C-alpha positions, 0 to 999 in steps of 0.5 A: 104630621099628617091627619088620618080622617077615620070616618065612623059609624055606628049602629045602636039599639038606643040612644046612650050607651051602657043602658043600651048597646052598640051594635055595629062599629064601622071606620074607613080610614082616608087621607086628605086627598080623599085616598082610602087607606083601609077599613074596619068593621065588626058587629058586637054582642049586646052589653049585659043587662042592656036592653034596646030602646023601644023607639029604636026597636021599632025604628029597626024593625023598618031596616030589616036587611041593615038589622040583618047584616049587623047581627051576623058574626057577633063579636065580644066588645072586649075582643072588638075594641083592642083589635080596633085601636090596633087597626087605628094605630096602624095607619099613618099621621095622627087619627081624626075621629069624624062622623055625622052627627060626631056627637052620637057616633063618638060618644058610643065609640069612646066610651066603648074604647074606654070601657073595653080597650083602657084608652081612645086613639082620638083622645077626647076629640071628634070632628063633627061633619055639620059643624065644620060646613058651618066654620067653613062656610060661614052659615048657621048650623041648622042651615049646615046640615045635609039638606044644606049642603051642595048637590055637587057633594053627593053626586054618585056618592055611596049608598046610605044603607044603615049598615055601618060600613056602608055608611062609614064610607059614604061620610068619608067620601062626602067629607073628603069632597067638602075638604078639598072644596073648602080647602080650595077655597082658602087657597084663592083667598089666600092669594 
């Protein structure tokens, strides 16, 4: 069965869900050949009783455009998350959650999915881009981050704006480029 890579980015007001809120959720769905199948984006109301983490609140002051973008057209998580599940289920193939770093974005997404939709189409799995580079290249984890990735993967890449949909698209393009390159390497070694 084919896989659909769901490049996902979240914007939050703190380091963990529950005490802090997910402010924005966005995903861009890609086929393995890099074709963009569709996007999903929503800005969420904050959780009752949650509050911003001081360091995160201070960081948001340095990103006023991104802050304004994630505070427009707010919706309840109870409305957004079931709609997100329906969108994922409408896509072809098996959904694969992709992020950089997946640990952070998946933690918030999974928590919100289970709390507000009662299910996760991703089950409990996420593909971390840095871990993928480490496994495919044989480098150490520390030498597999963005700062060590080949510059050609970043040619004409969409900008990283801290607006969730922009960043989900950017990282999806990046992932599809590395996926294509590593698959070529694998094909060459198998020949």
